[in-house]
MARBA-224392 format. One line per field, with one value per residue: x, y, z of N, C-alpha, C in turn; residue number from 1. Coordinates in steps of 0.2 Angstrom, whole numbers. Layout:
n_c1 <- (X; ...)
n_c2 <- (Y; ...)
n_c3 <- (Z; ...)
ca_c1 <- (X; ...)
ca_c2 <- (Y; ...)
ca_c3 <- (Z; ...)
c_c1 <- (X; ...)
c_c2 <- (Y; ...)
c_c3 <- (Z; ...)
pos <- (NUM; ...)
//
This chain:
n_c1 <- (-117; -107; -102; -91; -90; -78; -65; -59; -55; -47; -41; -27; -10; -7; 5; 15; 14; 17; 31; 38; 35; 44; 57; 60; 60; 53; 41; 28; 11; -3; -15; -33; -45; -53; -64; -66; -53; -37; -22; -5; 9; 24; 28; 33; 35; 26; 19; 5; -12; -27; -44; -61; -66; -55; -38; -25; -11; 1; 13; 25; 22; 27; 28; 20; 28; 26; 16; 7; -10; -15; -29; -31; -38; -41; -32; -25; -15; 1; 17; 32; 49; 62; 69; 77; 75; 77; 88; 78; 66; 61; 66; 55; 46; 44; 46; 34; 25; 30; 23; 8; 8; 12; -2; -9; -8; -9; -21; -28; -24; -33; -44; -50)
n_c2 <- (-136; -125; -111; -100; -84; -79; -68; -56; -52; -52; -48; -49; -59; -61; -65; -64; -48; -47; -54; -46; -33; -39; -42; -31; -24; -16; -14; -19; -10; -10; -3; 1; 15; 23; 29; 23; 24; 18; 18; 17; 11; 11; 4; 4; -6; -6; -10; -22; -19; -24; -22; -26; -26; -25; -26; -18; -12; 0; 11; 22; 28; 31; 37; 50; 55; 53; 46; 31; 24; 9; -4; -17; -27; -18; -19; -23; -31; -35; -35; -39; -30; -33; -22; -13; -8; -6; -1; 8; 3; 6; 21; 25; 23; 27; 38; 41; 41; 49; 59; 57; 60; 73; 79; 74; 83; 99; 94; 95; 105; 115; 113; 121)
n_c3 <- (41; 49; 33; 33; 21; 11; 17; 12; -8; -20; -35; -37; -34; -16; -9; -19; -18; -1; -1; -5; 4; 13; 8; 5; -15; -25; -34; -50; -53; -61; -59; -53; -48; -36; -47; -56; -63; -72; -69; -73; -60; -51; -35; -18; -9; 7; 19; 25; 25; 36; 33; 38; 25; 16; 9; 9; 6; 13; 5; -2; -17; -32; -41; -37; -29; -12; 0; -4; -1; -9; -13; -11; -20; -31; -36; -51; -59; -56; -53; -49; -47; -47; -43; -29; -13; -1; 9; 13; 20; 36; 36; 30; 36; 44; 42; 38; 49; 60; 48; 52; 64; 64; 57; 66; 75; 69; 66; 79; 85; 77; 82; 90)
ca_c1 <- (-112; -107; -93; -92; -87; -71; -69; -54; -55; -43; -35; -18; -5; -6; 11; 21; 15; 21; 36; 41; 40; 50; 62; 59; 60; 48; 35; 24; 6; -12; -21; -41; -44; -62; -69; -60; -49; -36; -13; 4; 13; 29; 28; 37; 26; 29; 17; -1; -15; -32; -50; -65; -68; -50; -33; -23; -1; 5; 17; 27; 24; 37; 22; 17; 33; 23; 14; 1; -14; -20; -33; -27; -46; -42; -26; -28; -9; 11; 26; 40; 55; 69; 75; 78; 75; 86; 88; 77; 60; 61; 67; 49; 40; 47; 44; 27; 24; 31; 18; 2; 11; 10; -8; -16; -7; -13; -30; -29; -26; -36; -51; -51)
ca_c2 <- (-133; -116; -108; -93; -83; -77; -62; -53; -54; -49; -49; -50; -63; -56; -68; -58; -42; -47; -51; -37; -28; -43; -41; -22; -26; -15; -17; -11; -11; -6; 2; 5; 21; 23; 34; 18; 26; 14; 19; 12; 12; 9; 5; 3; -6; -4; -14; -24; -22; -25; -19; -29; -26; -28; -30; -11; -9; 5; 11; 23; 27; 32; 43; 54; 53; 50; 41; 31; 20; 3; -6; -23; -24; -12; -17; -27; -34; -34; -36; -40; -27; -35; -18; -17; -3; -12; -1; 13; 3; 8; 26; 26; 21; 32; 47; 40; 41; 56; 63; 57; 64; 80; 77; 76; 89; 99; 98; 95; 116; 120; 112; 124)
ca_c3 <- (47; 46; 34; 32; 16; 11; 17; 4; -11; -23; -43; -39; -28; -11; -8; -21; -12; 6; -3; -8; 7; 18; 4; 2; -18; -29; -40; -54; -51; -63; -52; -53; -45; -34; -50; -62; -69; -73; -70; -69; -54; -49; -25; -13; -3; 17; 25; 23; 33; 33; 37; 36; 20; 12; 11; 10; 5; 13; -2; -8; -26; -35; -49; -33; -27; -6; 3; -4; -3; -13; -10; -18; -23; -34; -43; -60; -60; -51; -59; -46; -54; -47; -39; -22; -9; 5; 18; 15; 22; 43; 36; 27; 38; 51; 40; 39; 53; 58; 48; 54; 71; 62; 56; 70; 80; 68; 67; 85; 84; 73; 83; 97)
c_c1 <- (-108; -100; -95; -86; -80; -70; -65; -56; -49; -37; -29; -17; -6; 2; 14; 20; 19; 26; 39; 43; 42; 55; 62; 62; 55; 44; 29; 18; 3; -15; -28; -40; -52; -68; -68; -58; -42; -25; -10; 6; 20; 29; 31; 32; 30; 26; 8; -3; -21; -39; -51; -68; -61; -45; -30; -14; -1; 11; 18; 27; 29; 33; 24; 23; 31; 19; 7; -5; -16; -21; -30; -30; -48; -37; -27; -20; -3; 13; 29; 43; 57; 71; 74; 77; 76; 90; 82; 69; 56; 61; 58; 45; 39; 44; 33; 22; 20; 24; 12; 2; 8; 5; -12; -16; -5; -17; -35; -29; -31; -45; -54; -55)
c_c2 <- (-130; -113; -102; -91; -80; -70; -56; -55; -48; -52; -53; -55; -61; -61; -63; -52; -43; -50; -49; -35; -33; -37; -34; -20; -20; -18; -15; -15; -7; -7; 4; 12; 21; 27; 28; 22; 22; 16; 14; 13; 11; 12; 2; 0; -6; -10; -20; -21; -21; -24; -25; -31; -26; -26; -21; -11; -3; 7; 19; 23; 33; 37; 51; 57; 57; 45; 38; 24; 14; 0; -12; -28; -20; -13; -24; -33; -28; -40; -37; -34; -29; -27; -19; -6; -1; -5; 8; 12; 11; 18; 28; 26; 24; 39; 47; 39; 45; 64; 64; 60; 72; 84; 80; 79; 95; 101; 97; 104; 118; 120; 115; 128)
c_c3 <- (44; 41; 29; 23; 14; 11; 14; 0; -13; -32; -43; -30; -23; -9; -11; -17; -4; 2; -3; -2; 13; 15; 0; -6; -22; -34; -44; -52; -60; -58; -54; -49; -41; -41; -56; -67; -68; -75; -70; -65; -53; -41; -27; -8; 4; 21; 21; 28; 31; 37; 37; 29; 14; 14; 7; 10; 7; 10; -2; -13; -27; -40; -44; -29; -18; -6; 2; -4; -7; -10; -15; -20; -29; -39; -46; -59; -55; -52; -52; -52; -51; -43; -33; -19; -2; 7; 19; 19; 28; 40; 36; 31; 44; 51; 39; 46; 58; 55; 51; 60; 67; 57; 59; 74; 76; 67; 74; 86; 82; 74; 90; 93)
pos <- (1; 2; 3; 4; 5; 6; 7; 8; 9; 10; 11; 12; 13; 14; 15; 16; 17; 18; 19; 20; 21; 22; 23; 24; 25; 26; 27; 28; 29; 30; 31; 32; 33; 34; 35; 36; 37; 38; 39; 40; 41; 42; 43; 44; 45; 46; 47; 48; 49; 50; 51; 52; 53; 54; 55; 56; 57; 58; 59; 60; 61; 62; 63; 64; 65; 66; 67; 68; 69; 70; 71; 72; 73; 74; 75; 76; 77; 78; 79; 80; 81; 82; 83; 84; 85; 86; 87; 88; 89; 90; 91; 92; 93; 94; 95; 96; 97; 98; 99; 100; 101; 102; 103; 104; 105; 106; 107; 108; 109; 110; 111; 112)
//
């Protein structure tokens, strides 16, 4: 009988992150970047997306004051902190999409 291997591995409970997205609550994470540097972040999780290799959280990073992508397989800890960012989620998502469109326009104009 064929049994596929688990597709995603994450050291943190993704239900906490999913709930934080839907309930518009900030979370504190411990994150290890691609170079092995550990940082503590407070994030506003906006959305989770799945690729063939990992789950990533599109978030507003309070430390960097900008949008960041955090791979959940690089999170070593996630803690709800009880702070709400309601009703900022939808406006933040709109801002993110506007930034993406602007980058595409700039890249499109620079390739001619």
